[in-house]
C-alpha positions, 0 to 999 in steps of 0.5 A: 844203117845208111851213112850218105849225105843223102838218100833217094828213094825211087818211085814205089808202088807196093808193100808187103811182108813182116817188119819186126819194130825196135824197142820204144825209145820212150819205154826204153830210157825211161825204165833205164833211169828207173833201173839206175835208180833202184837197188840191185839188178835188173835185167831189160829185154828188147832195149832199142839201140839208137842215139838216144839211149846210147847217150842214157846209158853212157849217163848212168855209167858216169853215175856209177851204175854197172851196165852190161850190154849183150845184144838188146838185152841191157843188165843194170845194176842200180846205185839205189839213188846215191849219186857220186860225190864228185863233180861230173859233166853230162853231154846229152846230145839231142835226147829229150827223153833222157835230158829232162828226166836225168835233170830233175834226179841230179837236181833233187838228189844233189851233187855237183853237175853239168848237162850240155847237148849239141846246138838244138838241144840249147834251143830246146826249152827246159825253163818250166822244169827248172821252175818247178824244181827251183821252188823246192829249193834245187840249185840250178843255173843257166850256162847260157840262155836264160830257159835253155840248157846247158845247165849247172846243177848243184846241192839243194836245200829241199822245202817240200811242204807245199805241191810242186807247181809244174806247167802241162802246155809245153812238154810232158816230159817236164811232168814226167821228169819229176815224176821219175825224180821225186820218188827219190824223197820219199825213199826214207832216206836221210834228207839233204842238209838244210832240208826245211824242217816242215817236211820231215816225217813225224818223230818215230818214224822208222828209216830204212837208209840209217836217216830220218824218213820224209814221212810226207806225201809228195804232190805235183800240181799241173798248171794249164792243160796237160798235153801228150797225156799218153805219154804220162800213161807210160810213165805212170804205168812204169812206175808202178812196174818199179814198186812207185803207185801214184795217186791222181786227181784227174790230170791236175794233181798226182801225189806220190805216197810217203815212204814210196821207194823204187824197187827193181822188177827184176825182168822187164821187156821193153814194147816195140816203139808204137810211133815207129809203128805208124810208118808201117801202118801208113805204108799198108794203108797205102799200099798192101793188098787185104791178101798180103797185108803189111805185118807189123810185129812188136806191138799190138792195140793193147800196147801201153803207149798212148802212140798205138791210137794212131791206129784209130786214126788210120782206120778213120782214114780208110786203112784196114787194121787187124790186131793180135797179141803183139802185132799188126796186120794192115791193108789199103781200103777202097778208093783213096785215104780219106780227109780228117780233122783231128784232135792229136793230142793223144798221139802228138809224135804219130800225128806227123805220119798222118800229115803225110798220109794226108797227101794221099787223100782225096782233093774232093774231101778238102784238107786234112787238119791235125789240131792241139799239136803245140807241142811239136814246136818244142821238139827235135826241131819246130816241127809244124813248121819244118811239116809244113815246108817240106810238104809243100815241096812235095805240091801240097797247099799247108796253113800252120798255126800255132797249134795246128797244121791243115794239109790240102793234097796235091792235084793229080798233076800236082805232085813235085820231085822233092829234096827233104831237109830233115832238121836232124829230126828222126820223124821227119826222115821216116815219115817223108819216106812215104812220099815215094808211093806218090801216083806220079811215080816220082823220086824223094830224096832224104837229106842226112838219112842217118838221123833215123839213128835217134829211134830206129837205126835200120829204118831205112833197110826196113823199108826196102825190106817190105816194099817194091819199087814201080817197074824199071824204076830201080836207079842202076848207074854202069861202069866199064873201061879196059883192064886196070882202068880203075873201074872197080875202085870208081864203082865201089866208091859210087856205091858207097856215097850214094847208099845202092848195092854194088855189083862187081860182074867180073869177080862173078865168074871167079866166084861161080867157079870157087863155088862149084870146086867147093861143091865138088864139082870139076870145072868140065862142060860135062858139069855145066848144067850142075855149075849153071844150077849154081850160079842161078842162086849165087849167095854173093855179096860185094861190100867195097873191095871185099867180096862175100860168098854165104858170108865168108870173105873170098877177095884173096881166094878169088883175085889169085892167078889160079882164080882167074884161070878157074874164071875163064873156064865156067865163063866158057860154058854157055849155061853159065853165062845165061844163068849169070845174067839172071843173077846180075839182075837179081842186083838191081834191088832198093835204093839202086845198084852200081854195076861195074863190068864188061856187058853192064851197060849193053847187055845187062842193063841197056836202060841204065839211066848213066852208063860210064866208060874209062878210056885211061890210056895204056900208058898210065894205067901200066904206070899205077899198076907198076906202082901198086905191084911195088909197093907190095914188094912184087918187082915189075917192069913198066914196059912190059905191064904196058905190053901186057895191057895192050895185048890184052886190050886188042884180044878184050875188044875183038872177042866175040863174047861181051867184047870191050866196047862202050854202050852207044849212050855211054859218057867217056871219061878219060880218067888218065890224070885224075885221082879217083877222088876226081873220077868219082866227083865228076861221075856224081856230077852226072848223075846228079844232072839226071836227077829231077830234084838237081835245082834243090 
């Protein structure tokens, strides 16, 4: 997962390959809570690992559930609806799929609890759920602004005779919360002290938990039009898997039969997230050829998730889509995408992707209008306002209303390079990544890319694995300088700050020598061809100051005196040098590269947009080396170190192959008196100055 302050996406041109989607957030958090409410053990496979699910798992542990995790498999030992008696405080982050149902469960089951979250959670309305729970006798108080978290939940005095009223036109999560919580009062359990006697069962009912059964159906009536119906479908289907068969009259009345009781399904597999599929469906529609379609695994058109109907919308816009058991394949159609006018109540989350796809429609078609999306206003952010703002940055004309958005795409030359503010909203970050396919070949900057951790922590890695950049558009930043100038440390920190790959070209010869010796090849001219063949496909990776060969850390081995001598032997073999040129070129991968080494800016990447050459004096470099050696307990003399560095500089500058010299267009950085942090900041400032969105 990228944790950098921003991530620059270079222009992208093609998509092909296979992506395996993570588990659905909506399903994962539902089944985690349902498993907790059961008696006995439930094994859940393919559970999403994300911010939201981690919030739910923490809450379940607080409730006393046994939780065991092994990768994407989670084993939950349920508490059978029996909540702890001691007071508890729950921190729910910004996880609406955890906050809403847990509030209902705690309020109905009873106890002394507080629920809070991040600042944005305290701006997300919960008043309609509270208003539905209070008439039942649930004790809920606001600890801040009326109608919003944080909340205090007390012990209820339940009144269950009349149907429960809940608004359906704000968020389907309120109805989902009630549907998941109310089986607790039909589970043949003893009533809470003070329960309205009119809600008790007929005399003689046989309890299973030692107290009288409720003996009465519990009904919910929805007032207003129910939005996001597909998410209620998910809830109903999952409740059935856990033994709760909800009866419904259209979308207005839902009844949980008397005696309903949670039963563990034993084992359950979580579907991949259909909302996350939308980004890769759109990707295929924009940039995949029919011969090599974009393949999406983990979800098919038979999914129980409503957002799978995004497939229908994408087809209307011109995508070619094939489906099978648990997979989709997508390619672009003929010509640009087509504008549509669509009621999106059935795909509220995935519809955000349609808004970005609208940028790629033929302007002659007119605008794309997405309707019935009022729920966007109360999500992780006000998504209608957020989408309108960011779409305009890219050059679109946008009209927004209380429950709709209308997008007119940019003209051919109207695209703009933009910095996309993500509002701590994972879906904003993911859907706007598609803007990197713009026909003007402009980069796109995504602020706070780590916000995707809410549902798809490895989204950008997955995106880069199935996309290709516009030729020559992978950004490369080159760093060079004399021995002990700090170029390796500077390059590693630049790569970390930008989220780019790192190439330590000087270490390549050392790694090649080590790999050759491990393969039984002596470092002699007679083995030149074999060593060169090995070098072409060297499985080497650089992570900060670590060097990994085929996954094994070889940093210490190659940095020894012997490692240096071996490097000199293989660097004298012309075929090896040629092979390593091709290997170095292969490091220029999405999203970008920081290349450290002698001929990076002059030979390997002569078109790199920024080349930096360090010019620290030999005296300053000797002092740094001296302090470094002394700190490790190695005796040293500054005058000897300085003389050695000056001699090495002279040799390096006069070498016939790859002499030490700055590229003609390199920027010189005298870092003699600069800290590494100051050096990094200076180079980043130069880098920012070369980006088209620097004004943002």
